[in-house]
TILOMAR-324821 format. One record per residue (C-alpha): residue number from 1; residue in one letter; x, y, z. Coordinates in steps of 0.05 Angstrom, whole numbers, padded with zeros to 5 digits, always signed. Example, Ala and Ser with C-alpha at 12.3 -4.5 7.8 and 13.67 -1.06 7.14 Angstrom:
<sites>
site pos = 1; code = A; u = +00246; v = -00090; w = +00156
site pos = 2; code = S; u = +00273; v = -00021; w = +00143
</sites>
This chain:
<sites>
site pos = 1; code = X; u = -00360; v = +00049; w = +00524
site pos = 2; code = X; u = -00346; v = +00041; w = +00450
site pos = 3; code = X; u = -00396; v = +00061; w = +00397
site pos = 4; code = X; u = -00429; v = +00002; w = +00363
site pos = 5; code = X; u = -00396; v = -00015; w = +00297
site pos = 6; code = X; u = -00436; v = -00002; w = +00234
site pos = 7; code = X; u = -00417; v = -00073; w = +00213
site pos = 8; code = X; u = -00460; v = -00098; w = +00270
site pos = 9; code = X; u = -00518; v = -00049; w = +00263
site pos = 10; code = X; u = -00491; v = +00015; w = +00291
site pos = 11; code = X; u = -00493; v = +00083; w = +00257
site pos = 12; code = X; u = -00440; v = +00098; w = +00203
site pos = 13; code = X; u = -00386; v = +00145; w = +00226
site pos = 14; code = X; u = -00376; v = +00176; w = +00157
site pos = 15; code = X; u = -00440; v = +00207; w = +00131
site pos = 16; code = X; u = -00412; v = +00261; w = +00085
site pos = 17; code = X; u = -00398; v = +00243; w = +00012
site pos = 18; code = X; u = -00327; v = +00239; w = -00013
site pos = 19; code = X; u = -00308; v = +00292; w = -00064
site pos = 20; code = X; u = -00326; v = +00272; w = -00135
site pos = 21; code = X; u = -00267; v = +00255; w = -00180
site pos = 22; code = X; u = -00252; v = +00270; w = -00234
site pos = 23; code = X; u = -00283; v = +00339; w = -00231
site pos = 24; code = X; u = -00316; v = +00361; w = -00296
site pos = 25; code = X; u = -00318; v = +00436; w = -00299
site pos = 26; code = X; u = -00355; v = +00484; w = -00344
site pos = 27; code = X; u = -00287; v = +00507; w = -00371
site pos = 28; code = X; u = -00271; v = +00435; w = -00392
site pos = 29; code = X; u = -00339; v = +00428; w = -00425
site pos = 30; code = X; u = -00330; v = +00493; w = -00464
site pos = 31; code = X; u = -00261; v = +00473; w = -00487
site pos = 32; code = X; u = -00284; v = +00405; w = -00510
site pos = 33; code = X; u = -00342; v = +00436; w = -00548
site pos = 34; code = X; u = -00295; v = +00487; w = -00579
site pos = 35; code = X; u = -00248; v = +00432; w = -00602
site pos = 36; code = X; u = -00305; v = +00392; w = -00631
site pos = 37; code = X; u = -00331; v = +00452; w = -00670
site pos = 38; code = X; u = -00266; v = +00485; w = -00691
site pos = 39; code = X; u = -00212; v = +00431; w = -00694
site pos = 40; code = X; u = -00204; v = +00362; w = -00723
site pos = 41; code = X; u = -00225; v = +00299; w = -00685
site pos = 42; code = X; u = -00166; v = +00260; w = -00712
site pos = 43; code = X; u = -00098; v = +00291; w = -00697
site pos = 44; code = X; u = -00046; v = +00272; w = -00749
site pos = 45; code = X; u = +00005; v = +00327; w = -00737
site pos = 46; code = X; u = +00031; v = +00368; w = -00679
site pos = 47; code = X; u = -00022; v = +00421; w = -00686
site pos = 48; code = X; u = -00081; v = +00453; w = -00650
site pos = 49; code = X; u = -00101; v = +00425; w = -00583
site pos = 50; code = X; u = -00047; v = +00371; w = -00582
site pos = 51; code = X; u = +00008; v = +00422; w = -00595
site pos = 52; code = X; u = -00017; v = +00468; w = -00540
site pos = 53; code = X; u = -00020; v = +00410; w = -00490
site pos = 54; code = X; u = +00049; v = +00384; w = -00509
site pos = 55; code = X; u = +00082; v = +00452; w = -00507
site pos = 56; code = X; u = +00050; v = +00472; w = -00441
site pos = 57; code = X; u = +00064; v = +00405; w = -00407
site pos = 58; code = X; u = +00137; v = +00407; w = -00430
site pos = 59; code = X; u = +00143; v = +00477; w = -00401
site pos = 60; code = X; u = +00109; v = +00454; w = -00336
site pos = 61; code = X; u = +00160; v = +00398; w = -00330
site pos = 62; code = X; u = +00219; v = +00440; w = -00352
site pos = 63; code = X; u = +00231; v = +00393; w = -00410
site pos = 64; code = X; u = +00247; v = +00407; w = -00483
site pos = 65; code = X; u = +00199; v = +00357; w = -00514
site pos = 66; code = X; u = +00132; v = +00325; w = -00499
site pos = 67; code = X; u = +00090; v = +00276; w = -00539
site pos = 68; code = X; u = +00017; v = +00265; w = -00519
site pos = 69; code = X; u = -00007; v = +00193; w = -00525
site pos = 70; code = X; u = -00070; v = +00153; w = -00511
site pos = 71; code = X; u = -00049; v = +00126; w = -00443
site pos = 72; code = X; u = +00005; v = +00118; w = -00391
site pos = 73; code = X; u = +00017; v = +00047; w = -00416
site pos = 74; code = X; u = +00030; v = +00075; w = -00486
site pos = 75; code = X; u = +00079; v = +00125; w = -00456
site pos = 76; code = X; u = +00117; v = +00071; w = -00420
site pos = 77; code = X; u = +00119; v = +00025; w = -00481
site pos = 78; code = X; u = +00147; v = +00081; w = -00524
site pos = 79; code = X; u = +00198; v = +00099; w = -00470
site pos = 80; code = X; u = +00224; v = +00029; w = -00465
site pos = 81; code = X; u = +00227; v = +00022; w = -00541
site pos = 82; code = X; u = +00265; v = +00088; w = -00552
site pos = 83; code = X; u = +00312; v = +00068; w = -00496
site pos = 84; code = X; u = +00336; v = +00014; w = -00543
site pos = 85; code = X; u = +00309; v = -00043; w = -00501
site pos = 86; code = X; u = +00301; v = -00107; w = -00542
site pos = 87; code = X; u = +00305; v = -00183; w = -00542
site pos = 88; code = X; u = +00349; v = -00211; w = -00487
site pos = 89; code = X; u = +00357; v = -00144; w = -00452
site pos = 90; code = X; u = +00341; v = -00136; w = -00378
site pos = 91; code = X; u = +00305; v = -00078; w = -00345
site pos = 92; code = X; u = +00309; v = -00063; w = -00270
site pos = 93; code = X; u = +00240; v = -00049; w = -00241
site pos = 94; code = X; u = +00201; v = -00051; w = -00176
site pos = 95; code = X; u = +00153; v = -00110; w = -00163
site pos = 96; code = X; u = +00108; v = -00062; w = -00125
site pos = 97; code = X; u = +00070; v = -00026; w = -00180
site pos = 98; code = X; u = +00014; v = -00032; w = -00230
site pos = 99; code = X; u = +00021; v = -00089; w = -00280
site pos = 100; code = X; u = +00029; v = -00043; w = -00340
site pos = 101; code = X; u = +00096; v = -00018; w = -00316
site pos = 102; code = X; u = +00126; v = -00087; w = -00323
site pos = 103; code = X; u = +00082; v = -00111; w = -00381
site pos = 104; code = X; u = +00114; v = -00058; w = -00425
site pos = 105; code = X; u = +00181; v = -00091; w = -00415
site pos = 106; code = X; u = +00152; v = -00155; w = -00442
site pos = 107; code = X; u = +00125; v = -00118; w = -00502
site pos = 108; code = X; u = +00197; v = -00109; w = -00524
site pos = 109; code = X; u = +00214; v = -00182; w = -00512
site pos = 110; code = X; u = +00258; v = -00161; w = -00455
site pos = 111; code = X; u = +00265; v = -00189; w = -00385
site pos = 112; code = X; u = +00242; v = -00154; w = -00321
site pos = 113; code = X; u = +00291; v = -00159; w = -00263
site pos = 114; code = X; u = +00258; v = -00140; w = -00197
site pos = 115; code = X; u = +00289; v = -00099; w = -00141
site pos = 116; code = X; u = +00257; v = -00094; w = -00073
site pos = 117; code = X; u = +00226; v = -00031; w = -00045
site pos = 118; code = X; u = +00241; v = +00018; w = +00011
site pos = 119; code = X; u = +00196; v = +00001; w = +00070
site pos = 120; code = X; u = +00178; v = +00074; w = +00082
site pos = 121; code = X; u = +00165; v = +00103; w = +00013
site pos = 122; code = X; u = +00147; v = +00037; w = -00022
site pos = 123; code = X; u = +00191; v = +00059; w = -00081
site pos = 124; code = X; u = +00249; v = +00020; w = -00109
site pos = 125; code = X; u = +00307; v = +00016; w = -00060
site pos = 126; code = X; u = +00369; v = +00048; w = -00091
site pos = 127; code = X; u = +00415; v = +00009; w = -00045
site pos = 128; code = X; u = +00393; v = -00057; w = -00076
site pos = 129; code = X; u = +00397; v = -00038; w = -00150
site pos = 130; code = X; u = +00470; v = -00050; w = -00166
site pos = 131; code = X; u = +00470; v = -00122; w = -00142
site pos = 132; code = X; u = +00417; v = -00137; w = -00196
site pos = 133; code = X; u = +00454; v = -00104; w = -00254
site pos = 134; code = X; u = +00485; v = -00151; w = -00305
site pos = 135; code = X; u = +00518; v = -00141; w = -00374
site pos = 136; code = X; u = +00447; v = -00149; w = -00403
site pos = 137; code = X; u = +00417; v = -00091; w = -00363
site pos = 138; code = X; u = +00394; v = -00035; w = -00409
site pos = 139; code = X; u = +00349; v = +00010; w = -00367
site pos = 140; code = X; u = +00319; v = +00025; w = -00299
site pos = 141; code = X; u = +00245; v = +00040; w = -00292
site pos = 142; code = X; u = +00231; v = +00082; w = -00230
site pos = 143; code = X; u = +00159; v = +00082; w = -00206
site pos = 144; code = X; u = +00138; v = +00141; w = -00161
site pos = 145; code = X; u = +00086; v = +00097; w = -00128
site pos = 146; code = X; u = +00024; v = +00131; w = -00099
site pos = 147; code = X; u = +00055; v = +00198; w = -00116
site pos = 148; code = X; u = +00115; v = +00196; w = -00070
site pos = 149; code = X; u = +00180; v = +00212; w = -00107
site pos = 150; code = X; u = +00232; v = +00157; w = -00110
site pos = 151; code = X; u = +00302; v = +00173; w = -00086
site pos = 152; code = X; u = +00328; v = +00196; w = -00153
site pos = 153; code = X; u = +00398; v = +00222; w = -00137
site pos = 154; code = X; u = +00430; v = +00154; w = -00122
site pos = 155; code = X; u = +00390; v = +00122; w = -00178
site pos = 156; code = X; u = +00417; v = +00172; w = -00229
site pos = 157; code = X; u = +00488; v = +00161; w = -00203
site pos = 158; code = X; u = +00481; v = +00085; w = -00211
site pos = 159; code = X; u = +00453; v = +00094; w = -00281
site pos = 160; code = X; u = +00510; v = +00140; w = -00302
site pos = 161; code = X; u = +00561; v = +00091; w = -00274
site pos = 162; code = X; u = +00532; v = +00033; w = -00314
site pos = 163; code = X; u = +00510; v = +00073; w = -00376
site pos = 164; code = X; u = +00436; v = +00058; w = -00365
site pos = 165; code = X; u = +00374; v = +00096; w = -00388
site pos = 166; code = X; u = +00328; v = +00118; w = -00331
site pos = 167; code = X; u = +00253; v = +00119; w = -00345
site pos = 168; code = X; u = +00207; v = +00152; w = -00294
site pos = 169; code = X; u = +00138; v = +00122; w = -00287
site pos = 170; code = X; u = +00104; v = +00184; w = -00258
site pos = 171; code = X; u = +00033; v = +00161; w = -00275
site pos = 172; code = X; u = +00012; v = +00173; w = -00203
site pos = 173; code = X; u = +00056; v = +00233; w = -00187
site pos = 174; code = X; u = +00038; v = +00294; w = -00229
site pos = 175; code = X; u = +00067; v = +00354; w = -00194
site pos = 176; code = X; u = +00105; v = +00316; w = -00140
site pos = 177; code = X; u = +00172; v = +00346; w = -00122
site pos = 178; code = X; u = +00240; v = +00314; w = -00108
site pos = 179; code = X; u = +00292; v = +00363; w = -00081
site pos = 180; code = X; u = +00263; v = +00421; w = -00119
site pos = 181; code = X; u = +00252; v = +00383; w = -00184
site pos = 182; code = X; u = +00186; v = +00356; w = -00211
site pos = 183; code = X; u = +00186; v = +00281; w = -00218
site pos = 184; code = X; u = +00187; v = +00262; w = -00291
site pos = 185; code = X; u = +00240; v = +00315; w = -00305
site pos = 186; code = X; u = +00299; v = +00280; w = -00273
site pos = 187; code = X; u = +00309; v = +00215; w = -00312
site pos = 188; code = X; u = +00323; v = +00209; w = -00386
site pos = 189; code = X; u = +00248; v = +00200; w = -00400
site pos = 190; code = X; u = +00186; v = +00215; w = -00359
site pos = 191; code = X; u = +00119; v = +00181; w = -00369
site pos = 192; code = X; u = +00051; v = +00204; w = -00344
site pos = 193; code = X; u = -00021; v = +00179; w = -00347
site pos = 194; code = X; u = -00084; v = +00221; w = -00355
site pos = 195; code = X; u = -00130; v = +00163; w = -00337
site pos = 196; code = X; u = -00193; v = +00185; w = -00300
site pos = 197; code = X; u = -00168; v = +00169; w = -00229
site pos = 198; code = X; u = -00102; v = +00205; w = -00236
site pos = 199; code = X; u = -00081; v = +00273; w = -00209
site pos = 200; code = X; u = -00088; v = +00302; w = -00279
site pos = 201; code = X; u = -00147; v = +00264; w = -00309
site pos = 202; code = X; u = -00172; v = +00268; w = -00381
site pos = 203; code = X; u = -00214; v = +00205; w = -00382
site pos = 204; code = X; u = -00158; v = +00170; w = -00419
site pos = 205; code = X; u = -00090; v = +00193; w = -00445
site pos = 206; code = X; u = -00018; v = +00203; w = -00426
site pos = 207; code = X; u = +00045; v = +00239; w = -00443
site pos = 208; code = X; u = +00119; v = +00226; w = -00450
site pos = 209; code = X; u = +00173; v = +00279; w = -00438
site pos = 210; code = X; u = +00248; v = +00283; w = -00450
site pos = 211; code = X; u = +00304; v = +00331; w = -00467
site pos = 212; code = X; u = +00342; v = +00290; w = -00519
site pos = 213; code = X; u = +00323; v = +00306; w = -00590
site pos = 214; code = X; u = +00340; v = +00237; w = -00617
site pos = 215; code = X; u = +00297; v = +00204; w = -00564
site pos = 216; code = X; u = +00240; v = +00251; w = -00583
site pos = 217; code = X; u = +00246; v = +00235; w = -00657
site pos = 218; code = X; u = +00246; v = +00161; w = -00641
site pos = 219; code = X; u = +00183; v = +00171; w = -00599
site pos = 220; code = X; u = +00149; v = +00204; w = -00658
site pos = 221; code = X; u = +00173; v = +00149; w = -00703
site pos = 222; code = X; u = +00143; v = +00095; w = -00659
site pos = 223; code = X; u = +00079; v = +00128; w = -00634
site pos = 224; code = X; u = +00055; v = +00182; w = -00682
site pos = 225; code = X; u = +00019; v = +00180; w = -00749
site pos = 226; code = X; u = +00064; v = +00178; w = -00810
site pos = 227; code = X; u = +00043; v = +00249; w = -00829
site pos = 228; code = X; u = +00073; v = +00275; w = -00764
site pos = 229; code = X; u = +00133; v = +00230; w = -00773
site pos = 230; code = X; u = +00147; v = +00263; w = -00841
site pos = 231; code = X; u = +00143; v = +00332; w = -00809
site pos = 232; code = X; u = +00184; v = +00321; w = -00746
site pos = 233; code = X; u = +00234; v = +00265; w = -00758
site pos = 234; code = X; u = +00293; v = +00302; w = -00787
site pos = 235; code = X; u = +00349; v = +00253; w = -00772
site pos = 236; code = X; u = +00365; v = +00217; w = -00838
site pos = 237; code = X; u = +00384; v = +00154; w = -00800
site pos = 238; code = X; u = +00313; v = +00152; w = -00774
site pos = 239; code = X; u = +00274; v = +00179; w = -00833
site pos = 240; code = X; u = +00284; v = +00115; w = -00872
site pos = 241; code = X; u = +00239; v = +00080; w = -00820
site pos = 242; code = X; u = +00180; v = +00127; w = -00829
site pos = 243; code = X; u = +00114; v = +00090; w = -00836
site pos = 244; code = X; u = +00148; v = +00022; w = -00827
site pos = 245; code = X; u = +00124; v = +00005; w = -00757
site pos = 246; code = X; u = +00077; v = +00053; w = -00722
site pos = 247; code = X; u = +00034; v = +00039; w = -00660
site pos = 248; code = X; u = -00009; v = +00102; w = -00672
site pos = 249; code = X; u = -00011; v = +00117; w = -00597
site pos = 250; code = X; u = -00032; v = +00190; w = -00607
site pos = 251; code = X; u = -00079; v = +00223; w = -00558
site pos = 252; code = X; u = -00152; v = +00238; w = -00575
site pos = 253; code = X; u = -00164; v = +00313; w = -00583
site pos = 254; code = X; u = -00220; v = +00312; w = -00531
site pos = 255; code = X; u = -00173; v = +00281; w = -00480
site pos = 256; code = X; u = -00121; v = +00333; w = -00498
site pos = 257; code = X; u = -00172; v = +00388; w = -00487
site pos = 258; code = X; u = -00191; v = +00362; w = -00418
site pos = 259; code = X; u = -00119; v = +00351; w = -00396
site pos = 260; code = X; u = -00098; v = +00421; w = -00419
site pos = 261; code = X; u = -00152; v = +00454; w = -00376
site pos = 262; code = X; u = -00135; v = +00410; w = -00316
site pos = 263; code = X; u = -00061; v = +00427; w = -00322
site pos = 264; code = X; u = -00076; v = +00500; w = -00305
site pos = 265; code = X; u = -00103; v = +00479; w = -00237
site pos = 266; code = X; u = -00056; v = +00420; w = -00221
site pos = 267; code = X; u = -00010; v = +00455; w = -00172
site pos = 268; code = X; u = -00067; v = +00491; w = -00137
site pos = 269; code = X; u = -00105; v = +00426; w = -00128
site pos = 270; code = X; u = -00043; v = +00388; w = -00106
site pos = 271; code = X; u = -00030; v = +00440; w = -00052
site pos = 272; code = X; u = -00101; v = +00432; w = -00023
site pos = 273; code = X; u = -00095; v = +00357; w = -00027
site pos = 274; code = X; u = -00028; v = +00357; w = +00009
site pos = 275; code = X; u = -00058; v = +00400; w = +00064
site pos = 276; code = X; u = -00117; v = +00352; w = +00070
site pos = 277; code = X; u = -00073; v = +00291; w = +00073
site pos = 278; code = X; u = -00026; v = +00322; w = +00124
site pos = 279; code = X; u = -00086; v = +00339; w = +00167
site pos = 280; code = X; u = -00110; v = +00267; w = +00161
site pos = 281; code = X; u = -00041; v = +00241; w = +00180
site pos = 282; code = X; u = -00039; v = +00286; w = +00242
site pos = 283; code = X; u = -00107; v = +00258; w = +00263
site pos = 284; code = X; u = -00085; v = +00186; w = +00253
site pos = 285; code = X; u = -00015; v = +00187; w = +00283
site pos = 286; code = X; u = -00038; v = +00164; w = +00352
site pos = 287; code = X; u = -00089; v = +00113; w = +00327
site pos = 288; code = X; u = -00065; v = +00042; w = +00343
site pos = 289; code = X; u = -00057; v = -00007; w = +00286
site pos = 290; code = X; u = -00048; v = +00048; w = +00233
site pos = 291; code = X; u = +00014; v = +00083; w = +00208
site pos = 292; code = X; u = +00003; v = +00144; w = +00164
site pos = 293; code = X; u = +00045; v = +00154; w = +00101
site pos = 294; code = X; u = +00117; v = +00175; w = +00107
site pos = 295; code = X; u = +00142; v = +00235; w = +00067
site pos = 296; code = X; u = +00217; v = +00236; w = +00057
site pos = 297; code = X; u = +00256; v = +00301; w = +00070
site pos = 298; code = X; u = +00259; v = +00345; w = +00008
site pos = 299; code = X; u = +00199; v = +00311; w = -00023
site pos = 300; code = X; u = +00128; v = +00334; w = -00037
site pos = 301; code = X; u = +00078; v = +00277; w = -00041
site pos = 302; code = X; u = +00030; v = +00275; w = -00100
site pos = 303; code = X; u = -00021; v = +00232; w = -00061
site pos = 304; code = X; u = -00053; v = +00197; w = -00119
site pos = 305; code = X; u = -00068; v = +00149; w = -00063
site pos = 306; code = X; u = -00061; v = +00155; w = +00012
site pos = 307; code = X; u = -00021; v = +00093; w = +00031
site pos = 308; code = X; u = -00027; v = +00068; w = +00103
site pos = 309; code = X; u = +00010; v = +00013; w = +00138
site pos = 310; code = X; u = -00030; v = -00037; w = +00179
site pos = 311; code = X; u = +00002; v = -00058; w = +00244
site pos = 312; code = X; u = -00040; v = -00114; w = +00272
site pos = 313; code = X; u = +00007; v = -00126; w = +00330
site pos = 314; code = X; u = -00018; v = -00061; w = +00360
site pos = 315; code = X; u = -00091; v = -00084; w = +00358
site pos = 316; code = X; u = -00089; v = -00155; w = +00384
site pos = 317; code = X; u = -00069; v = -00185; w = +00317
site pos = 318; code = X; u = -00137; v = -00170; w = +00286
site pos = 319; code = X; u = -00143; v = -00199; w = +00216
site pos = 320; code = X; u = -00131; v = -00143; w = +00165
site pos = 321; code = X; u = -00190; v = -00163; w = +00123
site pos = 322; code = X; u = -00236; v = -00158; w = +00183
site pos = 323; code = X; u = -00209; v = -00089; w = +00196
site pos = 324; code = X; u = -00222; v = -00069; w = +00124
site pos = 325; code = X; u = -00293; v = -00096; w = +00127
site pos = 326; code = X; u = -00307; v = -00056; w = +00190
site pos = 327; code = X; u = -00279; v = +00008; w = +00161
site pos = 328; code = X; u = -00318; v = +00001; w = +00097
site pos = 329; code = X; u = -00382; v = -00008; w = +00137
site pos = 330; code = X; u = -00365; v = +00058; w = +00171
site pos = 331; code = X; u = -00360; v = +00092; w = +00103
site pos = 332; code = X; u = -00284; v = +00091; w = +00094
site pos = 333; code = X; u = -00266; v = +00056; w = +00028
site pos = 334; code = X; u = -00201; v = +00022; w = +00047
site pos = 335; code = X; u = -00172; v = -00023; w = -00007
site pos = 336; code = X; u = -00112; v = -00063; w = -00029
site pos = 337; code = X; u = -00075; v = -00037; w = -00090
site pos = 338; code = X; u = -00018; v = -00083; w = -00110
site pos = 339; code = X; u = -00045; v = -00143; w = -00073
site pos = 340; code = X; u = +00011; v = -00189; w = -00097
site pos = 341; code = X; u = +00081; v = -00168; w = -00120
site pos = 342; code = X; u = +00087; v = -00175; w = -00194
site pos = 343; code = X; u = +00144; v = -00225; w = -00193
site pos = 344; code = X; u = +00098; v = -00275; w = -00158
site pos = 345; code = X; u = +00040; v = -00268; w = -00207
site pos = 346; code = X; u = +00022; v = -00324; w = -00254
site pos = 347; code = X; u = +00053; v = -00298; w = -00318
site pos = 348; code = X; u = +00120; v = -00289; w = -00286
site pos = 349; code = X; u = +00119; v = -00355; w = -00249
site pos = 350; code = X; u = +00101; v = -00391; w = -00313
site pos = 351; code = X; u = +00147; v = -00350; w = -00358
site pos = 352; code = X; u = +00090; v = -00341; w = -00407
site pos = 353; code = X; u = +00082; v = -00281; w = -00453
site pos = 354; code = X; u = +00098; v = -00291; w = -00526
site pos = 355; code = X; u = +00096; v = -00367; w = -00521
site pos = 356; code = X; u = +00155; v = -00415; w = -00529
site pos = 357; code = X; u = +00184; v = -00385; w = -00465
site pos = 358; code = X; u = +00199; v = -00316; w = -00493
site pos = 359; code = X; u = +00226; v = -00268; w = -00471
site pos = 360; code = X; u = +00258; v = -00310; w = -00416
site pos = 361; code = X; u = +00282; v = -00364; w = -00463
site pos = 362; code = X; u = +00294; v = -00319; w = -00522
site pos = 363; code = X; u = +00358; v = -00339; w = -00559
site pos = 364; code = X; u = +00388; v = -00271; w = -00541
site pos = 365; code = X; u = +00378; v = -00280; w = -00466
site pos = 366; code = X; u = +00446; v = -00289; w = -00432
site pos = 367; code = X; u = +00420; v = -00323; w = -00370
site pos = 368; code = X; u = +00358; v = -00355; w = -00339
site pos = 369; code = X; u = +00318; v = -00307; w = -00295
site pos = 370; code = X; u = +00274; v = -00342; w = -00244
site pos = 371; code = X; u = +00226; v = -00306; w = -00196
site pos = 372; code = X; u = +00218; v = -00336; w = -00127
site pos = 373; code = X; u = +00182; v = -00319; w = -00063
site pos = 374; code = X; u = +00233; v = -00285; w = -00019
site pos = 375; code = X; u = +00266; v = -00246; w = -00076
site pos = 376; code = X; u = +00234; v = -00181; w = -00053
site pos = 377; code = X; u = +00216; v = -00191; w = +00021
site pos = 378; code = X; u = +00196; v = -00119; w = +00036
site pos = 379; code = X; u = +00146; v = -00116; w = -00021
site pos = 380; code = X; u = +00121; v = -00186; w = -00006
site pos = 381; code = X; u = +00110; v = -00170; w = +00068
site pos = 382; code = X; u = +00073; v = -00105; w = +00053
site pos = 383; code = X; u = +00026; v = -00140; w = +00005
site pos = 384; code = X; u = +00013; v = -00199; w = +00051
site pos = 385; code = X; u = +00008; v = -00163; w = +00118
site pos = 386; code = X; u = +00007; v = -00087; w = +00118
site pos = 387; code = X; u = -00019; v = -00056; w = +00053
site pos = 388; code = X; u = -00078; v = -00009; w = +00062
site pos = 389; code = X; u = -00098; v = +00049; w = +00018
site pos = 390; code = X; u = -00148; v = +00105; w = +00012
site pos = 391; code = X; u = -00160; v = +00143; w = -00053
site pos = 392; code = X; u = -00122; v = +00209; w = -00053
site pos = 393; code = X; u = -00138; v = +00244; w = -00119
site pos = 394; code = X; u = -00208; v = +00268; w = -00099
site pos = 395; code = X; u = -00185; v = +00309; w = -00039
site pos = 396; code = X; u = -00171; v = +00372; w = -00079
site pos = 397; code = X; u = -00221; v = +00416; w = -00042
site pos = 398; code = X; u = -00226; v = +00436; w = +00031
site pos = 399; code = X; u = -00263; v = +00381; w = +00069
site pos = 400; code = X; u = -00242; v = +00382; w = +00142
site pos = 401; code = X; u = -00310; v = +00358; w = +00167
site pos = 402; code = X; u = -00304; v = +00296; w = +00123
site pos = 403; code = X; u = -00233; v = +00284; w = +00145
site pos = 404; code = X; u = -00254; v = +00289; w = +00218
site pos = 405; code = X; u = -00307; v = +00236; w = +00205
site pos = 406; code = X; u = -00255; v = +00191; w = +00173
site pos = 407; code = X; u = -00209; v = +00200; w = +00233
site pos = 408; code = X; u = -00267; v = +00185; w = +00281
site pos = 409; code = X; u = -00282; v = +00121; w = +00241
site pos = 410; code = X; u = -00210; v = +00096; w = +00251
site pos = 411; code = X; u = -00214; v = +00112; w = +00325
site pos = 412; code = X; u = -00281; v = +00077; w = +00332
site pos = 413; code = X; u = -00260; v = +00013; w = +00298
site pos = 414; code = X; u = -00194; v = +00009; w = +00336
site pos = 415; code = X; u = -00227; v = +00018; w = +00404
site pos = 416; code = X; u = -00206; v = -00043; w = +00446
site pos = 417; code = X; u = -00279; v = -00065; w = +00457
site pos = 418; code = X; u = -00292; v = -00064; w = +00382
site pos = 419; code = X; u = -00227; v = -00099; w = +00365
site pos = 420; code = X; u = -00246; v = -00156; w = +00412
site pos = 421; code = X; u = -00315; v = -00161; w = +00382
site pos = 422; code = X; u = -00286; v = -00163; w = +00312
site pos = 423; code = X; u = -00239; v = -00218; w = +00331
site pos = 424; code = X; u = -00297; v = -00261; w = +00357
site pos = 425; code = X; u = -00343; v = -00247; w = +00298
site pos = 426; code = X; u = -00353; v = -00291; w = +00237
site pos = 427; code = X; u = -00351; v = -00244; w = +00178
site pos = 428; code = X; u = -00353; v = -00259; w = +00104
site pos = 429; code = X; u = -00287; v = -00234; w = +00076
site pos = 430; code = X; u = -00286; v = -00233; w = -00001
site pos = 431; code = X; u = -00215; v = -00206; w = -00002
site pos = 432; code = X; u = -00187; v = -00258; w = +00046
site pos = 433; code = X; u = -00145; v = -00292; w = -00007
site pos = 434; code = X; u = -00121; v = -00230; w = -00044
site pos = 435; code = X; u = -00048; v = -00247; w = -00032
site pos = 436; code = X; u = -00057; v = -00314; w = -00067
site pos = 437; code = X; u = -00109; v = -00296; w = -00120
site pos = 438; code = X; u = -00058; v = -00289; w = -00177
site pos = 439; code = X; u = -00016; v = -00349; w = -00158
site pos = 440; code = X; u = -00004; v = -00405; w = -00206
site pos = 441; code = X; u = -00055; v = -00459; w = -00194
</sites>
């Protein structure tokens, strides 16, 4: 006989607390206090805590240059700008990502062109990129979604063939490995976020890395204070633009202090998290209705999130939102992340950003780009039918007892008796319309 579901008055299966994230350690506190007492609270040059963070992160990534900024969005905006993306240009990108990835393309009055995702990794599908390239294509943004590396080798080959810049959005993938290389170190430019939920949290912040000196000087020109520009921009072709247009995206020194301490423990924490997530996957592999995350050969997953695939056909076509409600009642915080592919969201359906139709109707646009349902069927199907996620970042400490409780909760909810009861039940489902919530009215 099945245990009574917590949703209907039974006892919760998960009684242990989830690990707290981000972790604030005494070492972080001491470093923040030191910086506040001994260093400036407004970084204008590459000095002090910012210099140490940038140098150490560049070394960690195996890159020549790093520039710490105030967020992952700022890193992406700078990357797209220094890639030379401008009005009328097109940028290849996945529709299955956080909105900022695509919004930064619009910041440059350029046009996103969406390419569907791989059904296993949920990253951009390299086999579908070339058919979307046009004479207007300037760059490819590769998102390592949830922390799983995208398939970079064929992407880099395509970029080389078509003379395109490759920007890695590694905001969720600090320390993830692709064929022996850290993500963010493979493309022309790598972008990371230090936002509080990420694998390397600093409250807020981010960093951009690259090997090309000209790209680095352009990054400083766009995102740093003019004092730093004067010190580091040596190219005379660029120096004439100092203090003309500056977004002042520099990181706050307290964020730099927190990130620098966290960087020392990133690989150690990732290893524990990977072991935890692999243990969870082993425990869930025989549970009907649930498919654990896939990890491609030669890849190490960063597990910012733990992405599951919901297979309702295995549990009598139970409504996904009912399943989520039952799991949450058991103490397992399942959630949607993308919810609706970006190409189907209101702004992209209405072609509204700058007004007057720009960037899509910018005088420099060579063609009309329209976004339709069916353009990216894999991403659309995942959002509408199968997307499930658990937070991954917190699992950086041994917690087998908690993981066992989570596994037991999945088994409890998917018991045939409980599935039938859930199907019959009338349950308030606040997320029922999540697939449509961003649609144009």
